[in-house]
N, C-alpha and C positions, 0 to 999 in steps of 0.2 A: 819701201814700207807697204805692207799688205793693205789692200783695199778694204773698206768697211763692208760688213755683211749687208746683204740685201734687206734683211730684217730691220737693221738700224736705219737704213735709208728710208724704208717704208714708214717706220714709226716717226722719224724726223718729219717727213712730209705730212703725216696725219696730224701730229702735234702742232706744226706751224699753220697748216690749213685751218684746223679747228680754232686756233687762237685768232686768226684773221676773222673768221665768222663771228666769234664771240665779241671781239672788239667792235666790229661793224654793228652788231645787234644791240650792244649796250651804249653805243655812242649817243650822247645827248640825253640819256635817261636820267631823270632826277632821283634823288633819294626817295622822295614822296611817291613817285611813279613806281619805283622798284619795290615798294611795300604794298602795292595793290594786288589782292588775291582775286583773280577772276571768279565770279560767281561765289565769292566768299569761301572757296574751297580749293581751287587749283593753286598750285604753288606760285608764289610771286617771284619776280626776277631776282630780288635780293637773296632769297633762299636758294634758287637754282645756281646762281653764280657762287655763293658761299659753299654750296654742296660740291660744285665742280672743283673748287680749291681744296676742300676737305679730302676728296677722293684723289686729287692730284698729289697730295702729300703721301698717300699710299703708293702711288706711281713712283714718286721720288724715292721712297723707302725701298721699294723693290729693286731700284737701280743702284742702291747703296748710298743715297743722299739723305741728308736731314730734311725734316719737314720745314715748311716756312712759317708755321705757327704751331701753337700748342693745341693738339686736337681736343684735349679735355676742356679747355677754355672756349673752344668753338664747337662744342658737341651739338649745339642746336642745328648745325648743318649736316649732321651725320645721316646716313641712309636709314630710312625707317622712322625718322623723327617726324612728328606732326608739326609742320612749320607754323601753322596758325597758332598753336598752343605755346610756341616758344619765340614768337616774333619780338617780344620785349628784349630778348637777348641778342638780336641781330645787330651787327655793326653797320655803319653808314655805307652806302653804295660806293662812295668815293674811296673809302678804305678798302672795300672788297676789290675794286678795280685795281688798286695799287698791289694788293696781295696777288691777284691773278697775274699781273704784269711780272711780279717777282717770281712767281711759280713758272711762268713761261721762260724767263731768262735762265732760271736754274735748270729747268728741264732741257732746254736747248743746249746749254753748256755741257750738261752731263752727256747727252746723246752725242754731241760733237766729239767728246773725249773718249767714247767707247769704241772698241773694235768689234765686239760681239756681245750678245745677251747670254745669260745663263740659260741653257735649254729648259731648265725646270720652270723658268718664268715666262716663257713664250705665250702660253695660254692666258695668263694673267695680264700681260702687256697688251695682248690683242683685245681682251675684254675691256681694259681701261681705255683703249682708243675708241672702242664702240661707245662706251659710256660718255666720252667727251662729244662725240658726234651727235648722239641722242639729245643731250642737254643743250648743245649749241643750237640745234634746230628748235627746241622749245623756246629759247630766248627770242628767236625770230618770230614765232607765233605770238608771244607775249608782247613784243614790240608793236605788232599790228593791232592787237586787242587794246593796247594803250592809245591807239589812234595815231601812231607814228607811221610814216611810210616804210615800206619794206627796205631793208638795207642791202639785201642780196638781189642783184638784178641779173 
């Protein structure tokens, strides 16, 4: 059997590493804490995690998989939305954690089953990895702002 492409191995590592960072940064955060908007303007943890899941659905779609949720129903987490204005639509942080776990399992399974990427999708896949890294770091800062100890040492 032919070895997997380097691109797939790289993306698998990015996706699994980012998930570890996300899970460490959200561990122990309550729903109430997840709804705190620093300075009443910066995005809260709930929105950032929901947004990561929303964009992960696009990642899954690019790889030929179905989304884990209905994007229309969860449109409050879409890019460009003003989170503060739509906070009444947010789902509980525990529910988001469950959706993130599901997206992780589905993404890992898909990547494990692939031999190569469609070359037309490489740029998008790379950008989606960057998106995850960017927001997983934001969760780390928000954790500290909430008065929690840093999770990455």
